[in-house]
Backbone as a chain_set.jsonl record, in Angstrom:
{"seq": "MSQWQIVSSKRVMRTPIFDVMEERAVVPGVLTLQRRIVRHPGAVAVLARNGRGEVLLVRQFRLAVRRRLWELPAGKLEPCERPLRAAKRELAEETGCRARSWRKLLELYPSPGFCDERLVAYFAEGITEEEPAPEPYELIEKKWFSWEATMAMVDRHVIRDGKTLAALLYFDRLGRKEGRNTTTPKPRGAASRR", "coords": {"N": [[-3.729, -26.544, 76.73], [-4.293, -26.158, 80.141], [-2.019, -26.271, 82.953], [-2.243, -28.774, 85.505], [-1.712, -27.855, 88.97], [-0.355, -28.908, 91.969], [-1.289, -28.398, 95.048], [-1.648, -28.983, 97.865], [-1.108, -31.257, 100.112], [-1.568, -33.848, 102.451], [-1.152, -36.541, 104.769], [-3.595, -38.676, 105.644], [-3.939, -41.249, 106.481], [-2.113, -44.123, 107.571], [-0.936, -47.414, 106.482], [0.233, -50.554, 106.708], [0.704, -51.713, 104.143], [-0.278, -49.07, 102.566], [-0.478, -45.864, 101.934], [-2.805, -43.217, 102.704], [-3.653, -40.364, 101.207], [-4.583, -36.892, 101.161], [-5.36, -34.668, 98.944], [-5.068, -31.608, 97.05], [-5.394, -30.215, 94.168], [-4.937, -27.511, 91.537], [-6.072, -25.645, 88.81], [-5.224, -23.083, 88.009], [-7.374, -20.243, 88.326], [-9.258, -22.186, 86.831], [-10.279, -24.293, 87.635], [-10.643, -26.697, 90.739], [-9.686, -29.433, 92.406], [-10.14, -32.074, 94.581], [-8.809, -34.889, 96.315], [-8.867, -37.938, 97.892], [-6.283, -39.802, 97.854], [-4.592, -43.256, 97.156], [-1.564, -43.772, 98.334], [0.904, -46.116, 96.725], [3.6, -49.134, 97.143], [3.876, -49.91, 94.906], [3.888, -53.069, 92.656], [4.278, -56.177, 91.451], [3.983, -58.749, 88.885], [3.959, -61.939, 87.588], [4.585, -63.925, 84.307], [4.774, -67.03, 84.273], [6.026, -69.308, 82.021], [6.542, -72.943, 81.36], [8.79, -75.539, 79.89], [7.094, -76.96, 78.299], [5.252, -75.083, 77.446], [3.185, -74.477, 79.036], [0.92, -72.184, 81.477], [1.551, -70.835, 84.471], [-0.682, -70.226, 87.12], [-1.938, -68.899, 89.778], [-4.362, -69.735, 92.572], [-6.281, -68.16, 94.993], [-7.604, -66.761, 97.93], [-9.269, -63.398, 97.597], [-10.154, -60.996, 100.068], [-11.258, -58.28, 99.621], [-13.095, -58.828, 97.183], [-14.296, -60.901, 98.189], [-14.179, -63.299, 97.052], [-12.518, -66.285, 95.473], [-9.782, -66.264, 93.229], [-8.267, -66.66, 90.227], [-4.986, -66.148, 89.255], [-2.075, -64.543, 87.849], [1.233, -65.26, 89.423], [2.036, -62.716, 91.926], [2.7, -59.859, 93.656], [3.447, -56.995, 95.976], [5.95, -54.636, 96.384], [8.765, -54.447, 98.459], [10.342, -51.648, 100.373], [12.533, -49.917, 98.865], [12.836, -51.695, 96.947], [13.57, -53.321, 93.749], [11.953, -53.577, 90.978], [12.289, -55.921, 89.351], [13.66, -57.468, 91.16], [11.766, -58.162, 93.137], [9.69, -59.39, 91.76], [10.975, -62.186, 90.93], [11.046, -62.753, 93.805], [8.528, -62.855, 94.633], [7.802, -65.117, 92.91], [9.06, -66.976, 93.62], [8.632, -67.488, 96.622], [5.19, -67.634, 96.286], [4.974, -69.941, 94.644], [7.323, -71.727, 94.573], [8.665, -71.529, 92.321], [11.657, -71.212, 90.244], [13.358, -68.964, 87.677], [15.266, -68.903, 84.51], [15.12, -66.866, 82.504], [14.157, -63.815, 82.108], [11.782, -61.742, 80.956], [10.872, -57.994, 80.635], [7.421, -57.54, 80.527], [5.378, -55.571, 80.303], [4.095, -51.668, 81.901], [1.797, -50.874, 83.954], [-1.069, -48.935, 85.504], [-3.27, -49.895, 87.558], [-5.502, -48.566, 88.99], [-5.786, -45.535, 88.427], [-7.727, -43.807, 89.1], [-7.837, -43.432, 91.564], [-5.247, -44.199, 92.878], [-2.376, -44.678, 92.851], [-0.443, -46.795, 92.511], [1.743, -48.56, 90.706], [2.256, -51.181, 88.234], [4.33, -53.596, 87.342], [4.96, -56.433, 85.029], [6.005, -59.441, 84.108], [7.872, -61.738, 81.953], [8.599, -64.841, 82.519], [10.612, -67.839, 81.689], [12.475, -70.87, 81.376], [12.125, -72.683, 83.894], [12.311, -74.089, 86.994], [11.219, -75.79, 89.402], [10.781, -75.719, 92.978], [10.183, -76.079, 96.719], [7.352, -73.728, 97.843], [7.384, -70.934, 99.58], [5.273, -69.384, 101.029], [3.925, -66.44, 102.543], [2.051, -66.55, 105.821], [-0.42, -66.395, 105.905], [-1.568, -66.906, 103.118], [-3.212, -68.935, 101.475], [-2.397, -70.812, 98.843], [-3.18, -71.782, 96.003], [-1.792, -73.622, 93.206], [-1.359, -73.703, 89.755], [-0.468, -75.506, 86.423], [-1.58, -74.274, 83.677], [-2.316, -75.351, 79.785], [-1.531, -72.906, 77.284], [-3.778, -72.667, 75.399], [-5.804, -73.346, 77.021], [-6.043, -71.376, 79.138], [-6.156, -69.114, 77.721], [-9.091, -69.619, 77.101], [-10.113, -69.839, 79.77], [-9.759, -66.803, 80.208], [-11.824, -65.938, 77.628], [-13.961, -67.159, 78.701], [-14.558, -65.821, 81.045], [-13.501, -66.756, 83.727], [-10.771, -66.202, 84.418], [-10.865, -63.352, 86.237], [-9.036, -61.212, 86.973], [-7.415, -58.101, 86.818], [-4.953, -57.543, 86.541], [-4.016, -59.654, 85.528], [-5.122, -60.503, 83.356], [-4.597, -58.183, 81.868], [-1.59, -58.733, 81.318], [-1.859, -61.499, 79.999], [-3.529, -60.747, 77.828], [-1.713, -58.912, 76.515], [0.422, -60.426, 75.992], [-0.443, -62.136, 74.146], [-1.368, -60.814, 72.08], [1.148, -59.683, 71.589], [2.762, -61.981, 70.683], [1.012, -62.477, 68.237], [2.136, -60.495, 66.818], [4.989, -60.712, 67.07], [5.349, -63.039, 65.466], [7.536, -64.733, 64.147], [9.404, -65.048, 66.707], [9.965, -67.553, 68.752], [9.382, -67.902, 71.631], [7.196, -67.09, 72.156], [3.538, -67.551, 72.244], [1.63, -69.26, 69.992], [-0.583, -67.596, 67.545], [-3.913, -66.982, 68.365], [-6.592, -68.547, 66.562], [-9.28, -67.352, 64.692], [-11.527, -69.231, 65.278], [-11.427, -69.838, 68.001], [-12.189, -67.516, 69.568], [-14.629, -66.366, 71.246]], "CA": [[-4.372, -27.411, 77.846], [-3.862, -25.749, 81.4], [-1.33, -27.021, 83.705], [-2.21, -28.532, 87.017], [-0.754, -27.476, 89.993], [-0.631, -29.547, 93.172], [-1.239, -26.952, 96.151], [-1.328, -29.124, 98.981], [-0.885, -32.912, 100.234], [-1.308, -34.215, 103.646], [-1.179, -38.085, 104.988], [-4.746, -39.02, 106.24], [-3.81, -42.676, 107.116], [-1.019, -44.977, 107.229], [-1.265, -48.56, 106.805], [1.24, -51.416, 106.334], [0.956, -51.832, 102.999], [-0.436, -47.951, 101.43], [-0.793, -44.476, 102.74], [-4.05, -42.628, 102.331], [-3.399, -38.6, 101.348], [-5.754, -36.138, 100.793], [-4.352, -33.719, 98.029], [-5.72, -30.619, 96.516], [-4.827, -29.781, 92.936], [-6.161, -26.657, 90.829], [-5.806, -25.201, 87.174], [-5.447, -21.503, 88.17], [-8.482, -19.347, 87.608], [-10.301, -22.502, 85.993], [-10.948, -25.52, 88.74], [-9.648, -27.297, 91.508], [-9.635, -31.132, 92.607], [-9.99, -32.65, 95.796], [-9.166, -36.309, 96.35], [-8.223, -38.969, 98.781], [-5.342, -40.645, 96.856], [-4.112, -44.313, 97.774], [0.055, -44.107, 97.63], [1.141, -47.7, 96.739], [4.889, -48.928, 96.988], [4.304, -50.88, 93.347], [3.745, -54.354, 92.728], [4.602, -56.9, 90.162], [3.16, -59.822, 88.107], [4.919, -62.735, 86.524], [3.85, -64.742, 83.441], [5.571, -67.587, 84.04], [5.833, -70.346, 81.074], [7.553, -74.077, 81.685], [9.179, -76.227, 78.843], [5.666, -77.511, 78.098], [4.388, -73.887, 77.323], [2.024, -74.134, 80.097], [1.141, -70.948, 81.998], [1.348, -70.656, 85.618], [-1.755, -69.377, 87.75], [-2.304, -69.516, 91.431], [-5.865, -69.405, 92.942], [-6.489, -67.578, 96.178], [-9.023, -66.102, 98.515], [-9.31, -62.005, 97.946], [-11.13, -60.685, 100.781], [-12.056, -57.37, 98.994], [-13.949, -59.189, 96.12], [-14.8, -61.821, 98.635], [-13.857, -64.738, 96.142], [-11.28, -67.115, 95.083], [-9.41, -65.711, 92.038], [-7.34, -67.144, 89.496], [-4.248, -64.862, 88.92], [-0.568, -64.729, 88.051], [1.42, -64.889, 90.638], [2.364, -61.126, 91.993], [2.932, -59.007, 95.207], [3.917, -55.65, 96.554], [7.501, -54.356, 96.314], [9.47, -54.133, 99.663], [10.559, -50.715, 100.684], [13.628, -49.801, 98.088], [13.511, -53.062, 96.189], [13.534, -53.066, 92.419], [10.219, -54.523, 90.401], [12.58, -57.313, 89.161], [13.996, -58.445, 91.845], [10.459, -58.678, 93.388], [9.008, -60.363, 90.655], [11.977, -63.286, 91.579], [11.068, -63.101, 95.263], [7.255, -63.719, 94.69], [7.392, -66.242, 92.19], [9.859, -68.278, 94.449], [7.766, -67.187, 97.761], [4.014, -68.056, 96.223], [5.234, -70.751, 93.805], [8.348, -72.485, 94.668], [9.202, -71.551, 91.025], [12.348, -69.916, 89.651], [13.365, -68.741, 86.304], [16.655, -68.558, 84.102], [14.911, -65.957, 81.661], [13.456, -63.158, 82.602], [11.659, -60.253, 80.053], [9.847, -57.262, 81.188], [6.515, -57.381, 79.697], [4.29, -54.321, 79.999], [3.787, -51.441, 82.794], [0.479, -50.451, 84.0], [-1.533, -48.113, 86.812], [-4.204, -50.666, 87.544], [-6.642, -47.829, 89.286], [-5.408, -44.363, 88.69], [-8.519, -42.689, 89.469], [-7.401, -42.995, 93.19], [-4.139, -44.922, 93.453], [-0.522, -44.468, 92.458], [0.258, -48.17, 92.083], [2.665, -48.853, 89.383], [2.448, -52.764, 88.231], [5.271, -54.22, 86.233], [4.752, -57.563, 84.66], [7.421, -59.983, 83.54], [7.366, -63.048, 81.555], [9.628, -65.725, 83.053], [10.863, -68.75, 81.124], [13.726, -71.847, 82.122], [11.573, -72.848, 85.117], [12.617, -74.926, 87.961], [10.285, -75.925, 90.592], [10.936, -76.333, 94.765], [9.091, -75.751, 97.393], [7.102, -72.558, 97.931], [7.247, -70.367, 101.387], [4.088, -68.347, 101.527], [3.022, -66.167, 103.854], [0.925, -67.271, 106.57], [-1.828, -65.775, 105.423], [-1.736, -66.868, 102.109], [-3.589, -70.387, 101.259], [-2.304, -70.73, 97.264], [-3.518, -73.346, 94.95], [-1.018, -73.587, 92.509], [-1.749, -75.378, 88.636], [0.055, -75.213, 85.136], [-2.449, -74.706, 82.319], [-2.101, -74.695, 78.429], [-1.952, -71.491, 76.711], [-5.2, -72.619, 75.118], [-6.781, -73.571, 78.439], [-5.411, -70.114, 79.933], [-6.804, -68.242, 77.062], [-10.249, -70.117, 77.145], [-10.589, -69.23, 80.924], [-9.927, -65.163, 79.456], [-12.305, -66.016, 77.038], [-15.347, -67.465, 79.572], [-14.534, -64.72, 82.245], [-12.981, -67.788, 84.566], [-9.855, -65.196, 84.814], [-11.016, -61.766, 86.419], [-8.183, -60.187, 87.679], [-7.206, -56.782, 85.864], [-3.306, -57.43, 86.132], [-3.653, -61.195, 85.043], [-5.979, -60.318, 81.883], [-3.488, -57.275, 81.074], [-0.641, -59.53, 81.157], [-2.049, -62.337, 79.55], [-3.764, -60.427, 76.729], [-0.718, -58.28, 76.028], [1.429, -61.402, 75.88], [-1.18, -62.901, 73.206], [-1.191, -60.071, 71.05], [2.615, -59.654, 71.218], [2.829, -63.561, 69.79], [0.473, -62.371, 66.999], [3.192, -59.284, 66.391], [6.271, -61.141, 66.309], [5.058, -64.801, 64.897], [8.819, -64.944, 64.185], [9.775, -65.335, 68.22], [9.51, -68.87, 69.344], [9.198, -67.672, 72.977], [5.759, -66.57, 72.2], [2.271, -68.442, 72.211], [1.087, -69.128, 68.421], [-1.821, -66.681, 67.649], [-5.189, -68.021, 68.256], [-7.614, -68.486, 65.442], [-10.81, -66.707, 65.126], [-12.48, -70.33, 66.058], [-10.939, -69.891, 69.173], [-12.932, -66.502, 70.44], [-15.965, -66.399, 71.478]], "C": [[-3.53, -26.669, 78.818], [-3.029, -26.84, 81.976], [-1.902, -27.155, 85.134], [-1.303, -28.257, 87.791], [-1.345, -28.38, 91.3], [-0.051, -28.577, 94.364], [-1.479, -27.732, 97.416], [-1.551, -30.995, 99.3], [-0.572, -33.382, 101.773], [-1.879, -35.593, 103.968], [-2.419, -38.196, 106.129], [-4.833, -40.35, 107.109], [-2.683, -43.336, 106.66], [-1.457, -46.352, 107.785], [0.063, -49.519, 106.516], [1.573, -51.58, 104.945], [0.671, -50.136, 102.032], [-0.452, -46.922, 102.61], [-1.881, -44.052, 101.698], [-3.55, -41.218, 102.207], [-4.365, -37.908, 100.626], [-5.134, -34.991, 100.238], [-5.522, -32.752, 97.024], [-4.631, -30.016, 95.165], [-5.337, -28.541, 92.272], [-5.005, -26.239, 89.403], [-6.114, -23.826, 87.821], [-6.353, -20.915, 87.267], [-9.542, -20.583, 86.565], [-11.026, -23.696, 87.063], [-10.339, -25.951, 89.571], [-10.575, -28.517, 92.111], [-9.534, -31.216, 93.894], [-9.978, -33.715, 95.773], [-8.441, -36.746, 97.428], [-7.609, -39.859, 97.721], [-4.594, -41.457, 97.615], [-2.475, -44.033, 97.355], [0.488, -45.526, 97.774], [2.543, -47.666, 96.465], [4.98, -49.503, 95.423], [4.153, -52.053, 93.439], [4.219, -54.704, 91.218], [3.692, -58.341, 90.08], [3.902, -60.544, 87.328], [3.896, -63.756, 85.954], [4.872, -65.684, 83.538], [5.353, -68.951, 83.046], [6.378, -71.544, 81.026], [7.802, -74.534, 80.429], [7.777, -76.716, 77.679], [4.913, -76.499, 77.214], [3.253, -73.678, 78.024], [2.249, -72.92, 80.952], [0.803, -71.485, 83.635], [0.444, -69.871, 86.483], [-1.536, -69.862, 89.011], [-3.754, -68.681, 91.899], [-6.097, -69.041, 94.377], [-7.473, -66.764, 96.641], [-8.92, -64.236, 98.265], [-10.474, -61.249, 98.654], [-12.15, -59.388, 99.874], [-12.961, -57.741, 98.049], [-14.681, -60.471, 96.95], [-15.057, -63.164, 97.83], [-12.442, -65.153, 95.711], [-11.131, -66.841, 93.755], [-8.287, -66.6, 91.536], [-6.41, -66.167, 88.764], [-2.638, -65.302, 88.383], [0.099, -64.735, 89.428], [2.458, -63.436, 90.972], [2.034, -61.014, 93.375], [3.417, -57.904, 94.783], [5.428, -55.45, 96.389], [7.573, -54.111, 97.625], [9.74, -52.625, 99.487], [12.213, -50.91, 99.821], [14.023, -51.3, 97.323], [13.062, -52.911, 94.758], [12.469, -54.04, 92.072], [11.392, -56.287, 89.839], [12.952, -58.299, 90.004], [12.714, -59.237, 92.946], [9.665, -59.518, 92.951], [9.697, -61.811, 90.909], [11.159, -63.769, 92.676], [9.483, -63.619, 95.269], [7.067, -64.57, 93.966], [7.946, -66.924, 92.883], [8.802, -68.379, 95.898], [6.145, -68.068, 97.55], [4.124, -69.546, 95.495], [6.312, -72.181, 94.209], [9.411, -72.54, 93.198], [10.494, -70.553, 90.734], [12.738, -70.118, 88.313], [14.551, -68.595, 85.582], [16.446, -67.493, 83.301], [13.883, -64.993, 82.154], [13.16, -61.884, 81.308], [10.559, -59.517, 80.619], [8.57, -56.986, 80.119], [5.64, -56.005, 79.391], [4.586, -53.509, 82.012], [2.203, -50.831, 83.059], [0.219, -49.729, 85.528], [-2.899, -49.063, 86.746], [-5.798, -49.651, 88.031], [-6.453, -46.44, 89.292], [-6.119, -43.301, 88.939], [-8.56, -42.224, 91.076], [-6.248, -43.7, 93.66], [-3.355, -44.92, 92.425], [-0.257, -45.603, 92.123], [0.713, -48.146, 90.961], [2.698, -50.428, 89.25], [3.433, -52.737, 87.264], [5.066, -55.985, 86.498], [5.699, -58.2, 83.922], [6.694, -61.201, 83.078], [8.85, -64.226, 81.599], [9.575, -67.149, 82.198], [11.948, -69.833, 81.634], [13.195, -71.999, 83.443], [11.924, -74.057, 85.597], [11.552, -74.837, 88.967], [10.947, -76.428, 92.08], [9.781, -76.156, 95.476], [8.704, -74.548, 98.05], [7.37, -72.378, 99.18], [6.48, -69.355, 101.141], [3.931, -67.754, 102.392], [2.157, -66.828, 104.421], [-0.532, -67.542, 106.139], [-2.3, -66.257, 104.219], [-1.999, -68.301, 101.76], [-3.606, -70.397, 99.76], [-2.497, -72.242, 96.893], [-2.615, -72.895, 93.631], [-1.403, -74.253, 91.252], [-1.114, -74.747, 87.43], [-1.268, -75.386, 84.061], [-1.727, -74.401, 81.097], [-2.165, -73.667, 78.351], [-3.605, -71.641, 76.2], [-6.251, -72.443, 76.019], [-6.621, -71.947, 79.257], [-6.61, -68.98, 79.049], [-8.265, -68.28, 76.826], [-10.853, -69.694, 78.746], [-10.713, -67.4, 80.587], [-11.229, -65.421, 78.966], [-13.98, -66.288, 77.671], [-15.395, -66.621, 81.001], [-14.494, -65.398, 83.787], [-11.891, -66.624, 85.364], [-10.404, -63.662, 85.038], [-10.485, -60.79, 87.093], [-7.635, -59.275, 86.847], [-5.581, -57.349, 85.574], [-2.989, -58.834, 85.098], [-4.178, -60.884, 83.58], [-5.099, -59.262, 81.356], [-2.453, -57.869, 80.415], [-0.898, -60.616, 79.861], [-2.495, -61.945, 77.71], [-2.625, -59.77, 75.64], [0.208, -59.382, 75.324], [0.673, -61.982, 74.502], [-1.282, -62.331, 71.842], [0.282, -59.913, 70.424], [2.914, -61.147, 70.456], [2.462, -63.412, 68.425], [1.606, -61.475, 65.807], [4.076, -59.722, 65.847], [6.168, -62.616, 66.172], [6.259, -65.068, 65.19], [9.34, -65.88, 65.467], [9.348, -66.891, 68.454], [9.32, -68.91, 70.57], [7.723, -67.268, 73.216], [4.698, -67.469, 71.751], [2.037, -68.204, 70.223], [-0.194, -68.168, 68.728], [-3.1, -67.754, 67.56], [-6.177, -67.729, 67.131], [-8.859, -67.971, 65.661], [-11.837, -67.971, 65.599], [-12.431, -70.383, 67.127], [-11.859, -68.779, 70.131], [-14.483, -66.873, 70.338], [-17.068, -65.408, 71.817]], "O": [[-2.334, -26.47, 78.604], [-3.161, -28.029, 81.684], [-2.077, -26.197, 85.886], [-0.12, -28.358, 87.468], [-2.542, -28.507, 91.561], [1.086, -28.155, 94.578], [-1.534, -26.917, 98.337], [-2.182, -31.742, 98.553], [0.564, -33.285, 102.236], [-2.99, -35.876, 103.519], [-2.247, -37.861, 107.302], [-5.532, -40.534, 108.106], [-2.264, -43.192, 105.512], [-2.017, -46.609, 108.851], [0.993, -48.905, 105.991], [2.759, -51.58, 104.613], [1.284, -49.959, 100.979], [-0.44, -47.114, 103.826], [-1.976, -44.295, 100.495], [-2.954, -40.822, 103.208], [-4.891, -38.32, 99.592], [-4.397, -34.309, 100.951], [-6.531, -33.169, 96.457], [-3.491, -29.555, 95.231], [-6.545, -28.48, 92.503], [-3.816, -26.428, 89.145], [-7.274, -23.543, 88.123], [-6.349, -20.922, 86.036], [-10.375, -20.172, 85.757], [-12.245, -23.838, 87.154], [-9.142, -25.712, 89.414], [-11.799, -28.54, 92.243], [-8.8, -30.399, 94.45], [-10.995, -34.18, 95.26], [-7.506, -36.102, 97.903], [-8.244, -40.512, 96.893], [-3.951, -41.009, 98.564], [-2.148, -44.073, 96.169], [0.436, -46.081, 98.871], [3.031, -46.734, 95.825], [6.054, -49.524, 94.821], [4.29, -52.382, 94.617], [4.446, -53.991, 90.241], [2.962, -58.839, 90.937], [4.524, -60.017, 86.405], [2.917, -64.277, 86.489], [5.929, -65.389, 82.981], [4.415, -69.674, 83.382], [7.267, -71.3, 80.21], [7.067, -74.013, 79.59], [7.768, -76.713, 76.448], [4.09, -76.872, 76.378], [2.411, -72.834, 77.719], [3.387, -72.534, 81.219], [-0.024, -72.351, 83.92], [0.805, -68.703, 86.626], [-1.068, -70.958, 89.319], [-4.109, -67.521, 91.691], [-6.064, -70.075, 95.045], [-8.169, -66.093, 95.879], [-8.209, -63.803, 99.172], [-11.513, -60.918, 98.084], [-13.339, -59.487, 99.568], [-13.861, -56.906, 97.956], [-15.616, -61.035, 96.381], [-16.013, -63.919, 98.005], [-11.454, -64.422, 95.64], [-12.075, -67.057, 92.995], [-7.503, -67.182, 92.285], [-6.822, -65.46, 87.845], [-2.189, -66.424, 88.614], [-0.447, -64.263, 90.425], [3.473, -63.195, 90.318], [1.349, -61.752, 94.083], [3.778, -57.661, 93.631], [6.049, -56.503, 96.243], [6.593, -53.58, 98.148], [9.37, -52.2, 98.392], [12.957, -51.854, 100.088], [15.125, -51.829, 97.182], [12.019, -52.269, 94.633], [12.162, -55.054, 92.7], [11.073, -57.457, 90.046], [12.78, -59.512, 89.888], [12.7, -60.387, 93.386], [9.0, -60.309, 93.619], [8.871, -62.701, 91.116], [10.627, -64.879, 92.672], [9.196, -64.671, 95.84], [5.98, -65.109, 94.175], [7.291, -67.962, 92.981], [8.244, -69.456, 96.112], [5.818, -68.947, 98.347], [3.258, -70.348, 95.844], [6.008, -73.369, 94.107], [10.427, -73.202, 92.989], [10.428, -69.34, 90.935], [12.557, -71.196, 87.746], [15.212, -67.827, 86.281], [17.486, -66.855, 83.136], [12.806, -65.406, 82.585], [14.076, -61.231, 80.809], [9.523, -60.043, 81.026], [8.706, -56.339, 79.081], [5.36, -55.586, 78.268], [4.986, -54.131, 82.995], [1.593, -50.342, 82.108], [0.98, -49.851, 86.488], [-3.599, -48.886, 85.749], [-6.913, -49.905, 87.576], [-6.993, -45.918, 90.267], [-5.682, -42.154, 89.036], [-9.026, -41.231, 91.635], [-6.176, -43.855, 94.879], [-3.66, -45.141, 91.253], [0.395, -45.552, 91.08], [0.014, -47.65, 90.078], [3.197, -51.01, 90.213], [3.404, -51.889, 86.372], [5.026, -56.623, 87.55], [6.273, -57.546, 83.051], [5.6, -61.655, 83.412], [9.81, -64.288, 80.831], [8.444, -67.603, 82.024], [12.379, -69.394, 82.7], [13.846, -71.391, 84.293], [11.908, -75.055, 84.876], [11.077, -73.748, 89.288], [11.562, -77.491, 92.167], [8.636, -76.088, 95.027], [9.521, -74.114, 98.862], [7.59, -73.316, 99.947], [7.054, -68.274, 101.014], [3.724, -68.421, 103.406], [1.46, -67.645, 103.821], [-1.348, -68.462, 106.081], [-3.513, -66.113, 104.069], [-0.985, -68.998, 101.725], [-4.661, -70.048, 99.229], [-2.129, -73.339, 97.312], [-2.826, -71.797, 93.115], [-1.815, -75.402, 91.408], [-1.171, -73.521, 87.337], [-1.794, -76.454, 83.749], [-0.82, -73.572, 81.031], [-2.815, -73.08, 79.215], [-4.491, -70.866, 76.561], [-7.247, -71.724, 75.946], [-7.5, -71.703, 80.084], [-7.532, -68.313, 79.518], [-8.822, -67.262, 76.415], [-12.0, -69.258, 78.847], [-11.792, -66.836, 80.766], [-12.073, -65.166, 79.825], [-14.981, -65.742, 77.208], [-16.223, -66.837, 81.886], [-15.094, -64.96, 84.769], [-12.042, -66.229, 86.52], [-10.376, -62.854, 84.11], [-11.016, -59.828, 87.649], [-7.261, -59.85, 85.825], [-5.153, -57.523, 84.433], [-2.11, -59.006, 84.254], [-3.395, -61.118, 82.659], [-4.793, -59.471, 80.182], [-2.258, -57.707, 79.21], [-0.198, -60.552, 78.85], [-2.066, -62.506, 76.702], [-2.571, -59.958, 74.425], [0.67, -59.195, 74.198], [1.512, -62.327, 73.669], [-1.294, -62.95, 70.778], [0.59, -59.974, 69.233], [3.455, -60.997, 69.361], [3.113, -63.899, 67.501], [1.827, -61.647, 64.608], [4.35, -59.551, 64.659], [6.938, -63.345, 66.797], [6.475, -65.591, 66.284], [9.624, -67.074, 65.378], [8.177, -67.197, 68.229], [9.018, -70.043, 70.946], [7.2, -67.155, 74.325], [4.987, -68.203, 70.806], [2.263, -67.231, 69.504], [-0.705, -68.002, 69.835], [-3.242, -68.831, 66.982], [-6.484, -66.561, 66.895], [-9.468, -68.124, 66.72], [-12.857, -67.703, 66.234], [-13.365, -70.992, 67.648], [-12.207, -69.099, 71.268], [-15.182, -67.488, 69.533], [-18.225, -65.8, 71.966]]}, "num_chains": 1, "name": "protein.A"}
């Protein structure tokens, strides 16, 4: 397989959240590719579960898709911020929750066709609740759902946010693989699938 070489990279837009770069790559003598690429600082999501086994979801308006979406608490990394620190900060800001136990679930690239954003999802337990401190523009509704109700929302396409679907389905699969682990949910039976 031939190797791609990046031959040019020029910033064409800077925003408070991301940059847009015009980049060119070649496989010498074979192919040239030119794209506008979004350079993003990265993001985190948190699958928080309380002592009753309920999952914390937030609902907020997303202008890009013009609707309110149920999602895991999430947000972007600040400059030089490590993902775990960002996850703890976002959980506290958006929901007022703090967790004693943290475990990295997965890393993913949500939209690698045009964006380099890397998202890290965490599983958090040992939850305590305080007052949230969201950004002024964040009108966030938070709600705890049983695992069964959460997965029913996945089945019925009520949850449509990609990072949330990825983390929930990964965690659900992990629960089946590691059935002896009491911190993971019980596997869903065939009858619960639609």
